[in-house]
N, C-alpha and C positions, 0 to 999 in steps of 0.2 A: 532740396532747392526750394520747394514750395514754402516750407516753414521759414526759411531765411527771407525769401521775397515778401511773404505775407507779414512777417514781423517788422521788417524795415518799412513797408508801406504803411502799416498801422501807426508806427511812430511818426512818420512824416505827416500823415493825415491829421493826427491828433495835435501835433505841434502847430500845424497851420490853423486848425480849429481854435486853439488857445489864442493864437495871434489875432484871429478875426474877432474873437470875443473880447479882446483887450484885457482889462483888469477883471472883468467878470469871468474870464476863462480860468482863473485860479481860485475862485471862491466856491465853497461847497454848495452854494445855492443853485449852481448850474451843472447839468449832467456832463458837460465837456471836461470839467475838472476830474471827475471820476474816470472817465474814459481815458484821459491823458495819463493818470496814475496807472491804470491797468495796462495800457499800451506800452509804457516804459518798462514794465516787468516781463513782457512777452519775449524780447530777445534774450533774456537771461535764462528763462526756463529751458531745460534740456540742453544747456550749453550756450555760452555767449555767442554773439555774432561772429567773432573771430574764430572760435572753435568750429562753428558751422561752416565757415569758409574753408577751413582746413579739411574738414570731412568731405566737403563737396570736391575740393581740388584733388584729394587723394582718390576719390571715386572716379573722377574723370581722367586723371593722368596715371594713376597707379604708383605715384611717387609719394612717399611719406615725408612730411615736413620735419619730423623729428625721428631720429633713429633710436 
């Protein structure tokens, strides 16, 4: 649950940072561009967000999404 929450928060925060920096947010001259690239990969590592949601749901309910 913590990984899911942290990865989604990182993506949301970096997208907002890119928006605040405007055009400079996508140039390699600013750190926010690197942070945005890195943050977008975090939800994919160790399973996509959807897979993480299925794992969390199975742990909480005991019901498997796929048989």
